[in-house]
N, C-alpha and C positions, 0 to 999 in steps of 0.2 A: 487896157490889154482887150476886154469884152466891153461892149456897151449894151444897152437894154434891148434892142433889137436882136442882138445877138444870143443874148440870153434867153429871149422868150423863144427862139427856134431850139433852144437845148433842153428847157425844161416842158414837162409835161402840164405843169399848171398854166392858168392864163389870169389875166387881168380881172377881178380884183386880187386874186390869190397869188400874186408874184411879190415876193419880198427880198430880191437881189436886185439892186439898181445897176451895179458894174462889178467886173471882176478885176481887181487891182494887181494880183499876182499869182503865179501858179507854178508850182513844181511837180511836175507829173507823178503820180503813185504817191506823192508825200504830203503836199499841203497846197491850201488855196486862201486867197485872202480876198473878201468880197466887202462890198459897202452897200447899206440900206441907208437912204435918207428918209427921216421920218418927218412927213408933212402933217399938219393941223386938218387936212382935206382928207386924210384916210378914213374909210369907210366905217371902220370898227370903232372909231371915236365917238361916234354918236351914240352908242350903246354902252361903251366900256368906259364907265364913270364920267357922264356928259358934263358934271361940275369940275373935275379934274382928270383931263386926258392922260390915260396911261397906255402904252401899248401893250395888248395881253401877253403874258409869259408864253402862252401856247404857240402865239405867233412869232415871237422871237425864237423859239425851237423850230418851227416851221421855216425860218430863214437860214438857221443852221443847217437844216436838212436838205434846203435847196442848193445851199453853197458846197455841201457834200455831194449833192447828185452831178453838180457842175465839174468838180473835180473828178469825179468817175468818168463821165462824158469827154471831158477834155483830154484825160490822161493818156488815152489810146482808144480812139473810136473803133468799135468792132470787136474788141477784146471782152472775154469772159464777163467780168461783172459790169460792164460798160455798156453791153447793148444785147439783145435778142429780139427775134421776129416780133413776139406778142408779150416780152417781158417788160416788166417796169421794175424800178427800184423803189422798194419801200422801207420806212424806218420800221423797225420790228421790235425796237426796244430802246429806252434812255435809262441811264443810270448817273448817280451822283450830279444830278441837276441841282443847280443852285442860282436863285434870282438874287443878285445883289443890291441892285437899287433900279428903280423905275427908269423907264425910256419913254419920254416925252416929245411931243412936237418940236421940231427944230434941231433935234439929235440926229447926228450922223453915226450909224453904228457900224463898226468895223468888225468883221466876222471872220475869224481865223480858224480854219479847219485843218487838222493834223492827222493823218492815218496811222493808228495803231497797229493794225492788221488788216490785210485784205487776202481773201479767198477766192476761188473760182466765182462762186455765187453770194458772197457775203463780204462784210467789211465791218471793222470798228473804228471809230474817229472820236477824237476829243475836239470839241469846239469851245471857244472862247468869243464872245461878243463884248465889245468895248466902246465906249464914248469918251472922247477925249482922254484917250490912254488908259481909262479906268474900267477894268472890268464890270459889266453888268448881268453875266450870265457866263456860267461854265456848265458843260455837260459832256457826258460820253453818251455816243449814240451807236447802235447796231443797226445795219442794213442787209436786206437780201433782196436777191432777184427774184421776182414770182411772175409766173404766167398769169397775166391779167384776167384771162378768161376763167382761171380757177377761183378768182373772187367773187364771180357771180353768185346771187344767193342760192345756197343749196348745192352749187357745185362741188363735187368731190366730198361731200360730207355723208358719211353713213353711219345709223345707230347700231351701237353694238348689240349682238343678238339679246343679251342678257339684260339691256337697260328696260326699264319700265315702260317708257312709251313703246318700245320695240315689241314688247310682250302685249300693249293693249292695241296693237297694230297701227300705232302713229305713223304718221308721215315722217320722212327723213329731214 
């Protein structure tokens, strides 16, 4: 359905932080199925248990997040949750995350993301990553569309007038 070059154009991440190789199936607004082929040459294996290579759980969660962003962007380009001038889609929460077994070099990880709820500027999804039809990760993720400029250090932050730092004249 989508190859790696098309995925690179849709995701804000770049190499070596891309964790989706192909999109296998898409039901707009409902679900997406993606594939991540895990190679022994992945850069994180050098430091994540050099004697026993295991894909870090945080990167497996990132693969699920990237699959989710692809679902949002492919469902209806230009609509609420899916685009914005300076907006980006960020994971704002995870719950019920469960790592069931390690992912190792040679594994092909199938990532299934199903929308639980979608709002104008937010969404909640359920993700299941599996290898050989056996789940390796299950998680619920929450996303929000955020103005990227507001994420700059100190942007939009103000001290409460009664806070100790504000009383001392500390910077915001």
